[in-house]
C-alpha positions as CSV (number, residue, x, y, z in Angstrom):
1,M,-33.7,-59.3,46.5
2,S,-30.8,-57.0,46.0
3,P,-31.2,-54.6,43.0
4,H,-27.5,-55.0,42.3
5,P,-26.1,-58.6,41.9
6,P,-22.8,-59.1,43.5
7,T,-19.7,-59.6,41.5
8,P,-18.3,-63.2,41.1
9,A,-16.0,-62.5,44.0
10,G,-19.0,-61.7,46.2
11,L,-18.1,-58.0,46.4
12,W,-20.0,-54.9,45.2
13,P,-18.4,-53.2,42.2
14,V,-16.0,-50.5,43.2
15,P,-16.6,-47.3,41.2
16,D,-13.7,-45.5,39.6
17,P,-12.4,-42.8,41.9
18,V,-13.5,-39.3,41.1
19,P,-10.5,-37.0,40.6
20,E,-10.1,-34.3,43.2
21,P,-10.8,-30.8,41.8
22,I,-7.8,-28.6,41.1
23,R,-7.4,-26.2,44.0
24,V,-6.7,-22.7,42.8
25,L,-5.7,-19.5,44.5
26,V,-6.3,-16.3,42.4
27,V,-4.1,-13.3,43.1
28,D,-4.5,-9.9,41.4
29,D,-4.7,-6.4,42.7
30,H,-7.3,-5.4,40.1
31,A,-10.5,-6.4,41.9
32,L,-12.7,-6.5,38.8
33,F,-10.3,-8.7,36.8
34,R,-9.8,-10.9,39.9
35,R,-13.5,-11.4,40.3
36,G,-13.8,-12.2,36.6
37,L,-11.2,-15.0,37.0
38,V,-12.9,-16.3,40.1
39,S,-16.3,-16.4,38.4
40,V,-15.1,-18.1,35.2
41,L,-13.0,-20.7,37.1
42,G,-15.9,-21.3,39.5
43,D,-18.0,-22.5,36.7
44,E,-15.6,-25.4,36.0
45,K,-16.5,-28.6,37.7
46,D,-12.9,-29.8,38.0
47,I,-11.6,-26.5,39.4
48,D,-12.2,-25.2,42.9
49,V,-11.2,-21.6,43.7
50,V,-10.1,-21.9,47.3
51,G,-9.2,-18.3,47.9
52,E,-8.3,-14.9,46.4
53,A,-5.8,-12.2,47.3
54,G,-5.2,-8.7,46.2
55,D,-1.4,-8.5,46.8
56,G,1.7,-10.6,47.2
57,Q,1.8,-10.6,50.9
58,E,-1.7,-11.8,51.2
59,A,-1.0,-14.5,48.6
60,V,1.9,-15.8,50.6
61,R,-0.2,-16.0,53.8
62,L,-3.1,-17.7,52.1
63,A,-1.0,-20.2,50.2
64,G,0.6,-21.3,53.5
65,E,-2.9,-21.9,54.9
66,L,-4.7,-23.4,51.9
67,H,-1.9,-25.3,50.1
68,P,-3.4,-24.7,46.6
69,D,-2.4,-26.9,43.6
70,V,-2.1,-23.8,41.4
71,V,-1.6,-20.2,42.1
72,L,-2.8,-17.9,39.4
73,M,-1.0,-14.6,40.0
74,D,-0.4,-11.2,38.6
75,V,3.3,-10.2,38.2
76,M,3.0,-6.5,39.2
77,M,1.3,-5.9,42.5
78,P,1.7,-3.6,45.6
79,H,3.5,-4.6,48.8
80,S,5.1,-7.7,47.2
81,S,5.4,-8.5,43.5
82,G,4.0,-11.7,42.1
83,I,7.6,-12.8,41.4
84,D,8.7,-12.3,45.0
85,A,5.5,-14.0,46.2
86,C,6.1,-16.9,43.9
87,Q,9.6,-17.5,45.3
88,E,8.3,-17.3,48.9
89,I,5.4,-19.7,48.3
90,R,7.7,-22.2,46.5
91,D,9.9,-22.3,49.6
92,S,7.0,-23.0,51.9
93,V,4.7,-25.0,49.7
94,P,7.0,-26.8,47.2
95,R,4.2,-28.8,45.5
96,T,2.3,-25.7,44.4
97,R,2.6,-24.7,40.7
98,F,2.4,-21.2,39.4
99,I,0.9,-19.3,36.4
100,M,2.0,-15.7,36.2
101,L,-0.4,-13.3,34.5
102,T,0.8,-10.0,33.1
103,M,0.3,-7.1,30.7
104,S,4.1,-7.0,30.2
105,D,5.8,-8.5,27.3
106,E,9.3,-7.7,28.5
107,E,11.7,-10.6,28.3
108,S,13.2,-9.6,31.6
109,D,9.9,-10.1,33.5
110,L,9.5,-13.5,31.9
111,F,13.0,-14.6,32.8
112,D,12.6,-13.3,36.4
113,A,9.4,-15.3,36.7
114,L,11.0,-18.5,35.4
115,K,13.9,-18.1,37.8
116,A,11.4,-17.7,40.7
117,G,9.8,-21.0,39.7
118,A,6.8,-20.1,37.6
119,N,5.4,-22.9,35.5
120,G,3.3,-20.8,33.2
121,Y,3.6,-17.2,31.9
122,L,0.5,-15.7,30.2
123,L,-0.2,-12.3,28.8
124,K,-3.6,-11.1,30.0
125,E,-4.7,-10.7,26.4
126,I,-5.3,-14.5,26.5
127,G,-8.7,-13.7,28.0
128,V,-10.4,-15.3,30.9
129,D,-11.9,-18.1,28.8
130,G,-8.4,-19.5,28.1
131,I,-7.4,-19.5,31.7
132,A,-9.2,-22.8,32.7
133,G,-7.3,-24.7,30.0
134,A,-4.0,-23.2,31.2
135,V,-4.8,-24.2,34.8
136,R,-5.5,-27.8,33.8
137,S,-2.3,-28.0,31.8
138,I,-0.1,-26.6,34.6
139,A,-1.8,-28.8,37.2
140,G,-1.1,-31.8,35.0
141,G,2.6,-31.1,35.1
142,H,3.0,-29.2,31.9
143,S,4.6,-25.7,31.4
144,F,3.3,-23.0,29.2
145,V,4.6,-19.6,28.0
146,N,2.7,-17.4,25.5
147,P,4.1,-18.6,22.1
148,S,5.1,-15.0,21.1
149,M,7.1,-14.6,24.3
150,A,8.7,-18.1,24.1
151,T,9.9,-17.4,20.5
152,R,11.3,-14.0,21.4
153,L,13.0,-15.4,24.5
154,I,14.7,-18.3,22.8
155,G,15.7,-16.1,19.9
156,E,17.3,-13.6,22.3
157,F,19.2,-16.3,24.1
158,A,20.4,-17.8,20.8
159,E,21.8,-14.4,19.9
160,L,23.4,-14.1,23.3
161,A,24.9,-17.5,22.8
162,K,26.6,-16.4,19.6
163,Q,27.9,-13.2,21.2
164,E,29.4,-15.3,24.1
165,S,31.0,-17.9,21.9
166,R,34.3,-17.2,23.6
167,A,32.9,-18.1,27.0
168,A,33.2,-21.6,28.4
169,P,30.6,-23.9,26.9
170,V,27.7,-25.0,29.0
171,S,28.0,-28.6,30.1
172,V,25.2,-30.9,29.5
173,P,24.3,-33.6,32.2
174,N,24.4,-37.2,31.3
175,L,21.3,-37.3,29.0
176,T,20.5,-40.4,27.0
177,P,20.6,-40.0,23.2
178,R,16.7,-40.0,23.2
179,E,16.6,-37.4,25.9
180,T,19.0,-35.2,23.9
181,E,16.8,-35.5,20.9
182,V,13.8,-34.5,22.9
183,L,15.7,-31.5,24.4
184,R,16.7,-30.4,20.9
185,L,13.1,-30.4,19.7
186,L,12.0,-28.6,22.9
187,A,14.3,-25.8,21.8
188,H,12.4,-25.5,18.6
189,S,9.1,-25.0,20.5
190,L,7.5,-28.3,19.6
191,N,4.8,-29.7,21.9
192,N,4.7,-33.3,23.1
193,R,2.5,-34.5,20.3
194,E,4.8,-32.9,17.7
195,I,7.9,-34.4,19.3
196,G,6.3,-37.8,19.4
197,S,5.4,-37.6,15.7
198,R,9.0,-36.6,14.9
199,L,10.5,-39.4,16.9
200,F,7.8,-42.0,16.3
201,I,7.1,-42.5,20.0
202,T,3.9,-42.0,22.0
203,E,3.0,-38.8,23.7
204,N,3.2,-40.4,27.1
205,T,6.8,-41.5,26.3
206,V,7.6,-38.0,25.4
207,K,6.2,-36.8,28.7
208,N,8.5,-39.2,30.6
209,H,11.5,-38.0,28.6
210,V,10.6,-34.3,29.2
211,R,10.3,-35.0,33.0
212,N,13.7,-36.7,33.0
213,V,15.3,-33.9,31.1
214,L,14.0,-31.3,33.5
215,E,15.2,-33.2,36.5
216,K,18.7,-33.8,35.0
217,L,19.0,-30.2,33.9
218,Q,17.6,-29.0,37.3
219,V,15.2,-26.6,35.6
220,H,11.5,-25.9,36.3
221,S,10.0,-25.5,32.8
222,R,10.2,-26.5,29.2
223,T,11.2,-22.9,28.3
224,E,14.2,-23.0,30.7
225,A,15.2,-26.4,29.1
226,A,15.0,-24.8,25.7
227,I,17.2,-21.9,26.8
228,Y,19.7,-24.5,28.2
229,A,19.7,-26.3,24.9
230,V,20.5,-23.0,23.0
231,R,23.3,-22.1,25.4
232,A,24.7,-25.7,25.1
233,D,24.6,-25.3,21.2
234,L,22.2,-28.3,20.8
235,T,20.0,-26.6,18.3
């Protein structure tokens, strides 16, 4: 007698599919810090460190071979900077997402990283224990910038927008009224849950609106969308 009775349809129950682990490439020229990242992420059941590199050139080569889901990469490295490597990898492996790690809190470095296609920008002070959560968030389609950096960046662009008031206004694509509301709240650094609470909609609905806003604005991250909102005087 079979230990598992068949289903009414005469078929064995089909188990829920197990999600594939997030494939991560770790890139940092400081070997001790890099090994720390590899060790911490390696302890996570849903994360698989598929490779590590010590400079930007090696990162580009390995990304082309391994096709990681997320590249966790230092900004300043020898031979090729993390920002240059990010741009090259984006061109060859478009589905890969990027978290830039840095000691620098210069707005110019952040803006260069965003232009290169980075989805996350973290100061190394976050500590290795916070990295796994950032990897999951970025792999899930979100974007993240250190709150202190995001606030300073948006504030700086708001000031520039005032100074350039004589310039031609930034045109806004054909956003729906709801998408415009979501964009306006993004510019105030609200997360999806907070936006949903303000607009009385679910968090999943907010995610859909954010995705549509990013596509219509042709930007890569929430921070870029927030900057767009400031320049378009939607705040």
